[in-house]
C-alpha positions in Angstrom: -4.5 28.0 24.7 -3.9 31.2 26.6 -5.4 34.6 25.7 -3.5 37.8 26.0 -4.3 40.1 28.9 -5.2 43.0 26.7 -8.8 43.9 26.1 -9.6 43.7 22.4 -12.6 45.5 20.9 -14.5 43.4 18.4 -17.9 44.2 16.9 -19.7 40.9 16.3 -22.2 40.4 13.5 -25.7 40.2 15.0 -26.7 37.7 12.3 -24.3 35.0 13.2 -26.8 32.2 13.8 -25.2 28.8 14.1 -26.5 25.5 12.6 -26.9 22.8 15.2 -25.9 19.3 14.5 -27.4 16.2 16.1 -26.8 15.0 19.6 -23.0 14.8 20.3 -21.3 11.5 21.1 -18.4 11.1 23.5 -16.7 14.2 24.7 -13.6 15.3 22.9 -10.4 14.4 24.9 -9.1 17.6 26.5 -5.5 18.3 27.2 -6.5 20.5 30.2 -8.6 19.7 33.1 -11.7 21.8 32.7 -14.5 23.0 35.0 -17.4 20.6 35.4 -21.1 21.4 35.2 -23.9 19.1 36.0 -26.1 18.3 33.0 -29.2 17.2 35.0 -32.3 19.4 35.1 -31.3 21.7 32.3 -34.2 23.5 30.7 -34.3 25.8 27.7 -33.6 29.2 29.2 -35.6 32.2 28.0 -32.4 34.1 27.3 -30.7 31.1 25.7 -32.7 31.3 22.5 -29.6 31.5 20.2 -31.8 33.2 17.6 -33.4 36.6 16.9 -37.0 35.9 17.7 -38.9 36.5 20.9 -41.5 34.1 22.4 -44.1 35.4 20.0 -42.0 34.8 17.0 -41.3 38.5 16.4 -37.8 39.8 15.6 -35.9 40.7 18.8 -35.0 44.3 19.2 -31.2 44.3 19.3 -31.3 47.3 21.7 -33.5 45.4 24.2 -32.0 43.6 27.1 -32.8 40.2 25.5 -31.5 41.4 22.2 -28.2 42.5 23.8 -27.8 39.1 25.6 -28.6 37.3 22.4 -25.9 39.3 20.6 -23.3 38.3 23.2 -24.5 34.7 23.0 -24.1 34.5 19.3 -20.7 36.1 19.5 -19.6 33.8 22.3 -20.5 30.7 20.4 -18.8 32.0 17.2 -15.5 32.7 19.0 -15.7 29.4 21.0 -16.3 27.3 17.9 -13.4 29.0 16.0 -11.1 28.2 18.9 -12.3 24.6 19.2 -11.8 24.0 15.5 -8.3 25.4 15.6 -7.1 24.1 18.9 -9.6 21.5 20.1 -10.1 23.4 23.4 -9.9 26.9 24.8 -9.2 28.8 27.9 -12.1 30.9 29.4 -12.7 34.3 27.9 -15.3 37.0 28.1 -17.3 39.2 25.9 -18.7 42.5 27.3 -21.2 44.9 25.7 -20.4 48.5 26.4 -23.0 51.3 26.8 -21.9 52.6 23.4 -22.7 49.3 21.7 -19.1 48.1 21.3 -18.4 44.5 22.2 -15.1 43.9 24.0 -13.3 40.5 23.9 -11.4 39.9 27.1 -8.7 37.3 27.6 -6.8 37.0 30.8 -3.3 36.6 32.2 -4.2 32.9 32.8 -4.2 33.2 36.6 -2.2 30.7 38.6 -1.0 27.6 36.7 -2.0 24.2 38.0 0.5 22.1 39.8 1.0 19.7 36.8 2.0 22.7 34.7 -0.4 21.8 31.8 -1.8 25.3 31.5 -3.8 28.0 33.3 -6.3 26.9 35.9 -9.8 27.6 34.5 -11.2 28.6 37.9 -8.4 31.2 38.3 -9.0 32.5 34.7 -12.7 32.9 35.4 -12.0 34.7 38.6 -9.6 37.0 36.9 -12.1 37.8 34.1 -14.8 38.6 36.7 -12.5 40.9 38.5 -11.7 42.8 35.3 -15.3 43.0 34.4 -16.3 44.3 37.9 -13.7 47.0 37.6 -15.3 48.2 34.3 -19.0 47.5 35.1 -19.9 51.2 35.0 -19.3 51.2 31.3 -21.0 47.9 30.6 -24.6 46.7 30.1 -24.1 43.0 29.6 -21.3 40.4 29.9 -20.7 36.8 29.0 -18.0 34.5 30.4 -17.3 31.5 28.2 -15.6 28.3 29.3 -14.9 24.8 27.9 -16.5 22.4 30.3 -17.4 18.8 30.8 -21.1 18.1 31.6 -21.8 15.4 34.2 -24.9 13.4 35.0 -26.5 13.0 38.4 -23.9 10.4 39.3 -21.0 12.8 38.5 -20.2 10.8 35.5 -18.8 12.8 32.5 -21.3 12.8 29.6 -20.1 15.3 27.0 -18.0 18.4 26.4 -19.8 21.7 26.2 -19.4 25.4 25.7 -20.6 27.1 28.9 -21.8 30.7 28.7 -22.6 32.6 31.9 -24.4 35.8 31.0 -25.4 38.8 33.1 -27.2 42.0 32.3 -27.7 45.2 34.3 -31.5 44.8 34.2 -32.2 41.2 33.2 -31.9 38.1 35.3 -28.6 36.2 34.9 -28.6 33.0 32.9 -26.2 30.1 32.3 -26.3 28.4 28.8 -24.7 25.1 27.8 -24.0 24.1 24.2 -22.8 20.4 24.0 -20.3 19.8 21.2 -18.2 17.1 19.5 -15.2 17.5 17.3 -14.8 15.0 14.4 -11.6 13.7 12.7 -11.7 16.7 10.4 -11.7 19.1 13.3 -15.2 20.2 12.4 -17.3 21.2 15.5 -20.8 19.7 15.7 -23.2 21.5 18.1 -26.2 20.0 19.9 -29.2 21.8 21.3 -28.6 24.8 23.5 -29.9 24.5 27.1 -30.0 26.9 29.9 -30.7 27.4 33.6 -30.9 30.4 36.0 -27.5 31.9 36.5 -25.8 33.9 39.3 -24.8 37.5 39.6 -21.1 38.1 40.0 -20.5 41.4 38.1 -23.7 43.5 38.2 -25.7 44.0 41.4 -29.4 43.1 41.3 -31.5 45.9 39.9 -33.5 47.9 42.5 -37.2 47.3 42.2 -40.0 49.4 43.8 
């Protein structure tokens, strides 16, 4: 599925928690060849909470950096699950939180199509999204790039499909979150536990520290 190249402004509900199902079984068969991420050595990332509580169990301040990342995380999962339920897969997309609190939903022009002609190349789509976000970074405080990936074990064997969410914030450390999923015969999407690992900066420069 391709997304349009126009930026669409959506305000996501901050209270869009998702109910996690048990561990997923075999990965859903994808029509497109997706990016691969290694499943080994994933730990629960401090910014991959997928809820509204901080480490002390207190409600996250939605205006705090962690609260802003959590808002994007919830919105990213919500959109991805809707696309998976409707189409069984999705092309990469991005959510971006503006300085005024608005959340933008960015699709892409699809980038360069793969040689087999099956659809847009996920790597090219992600690169296109990063370029668009970098051009607008002055008006943004946090971003999330979301992709449909296949997790692999240490032997590079495919283990399960997952929603991959790469998040950056102007002041917080970047984090990559992975949410394994399976789709049943009724096209219902079951989610496993969210896991995370340190991410990389592509859009925002590292904050200057004294």
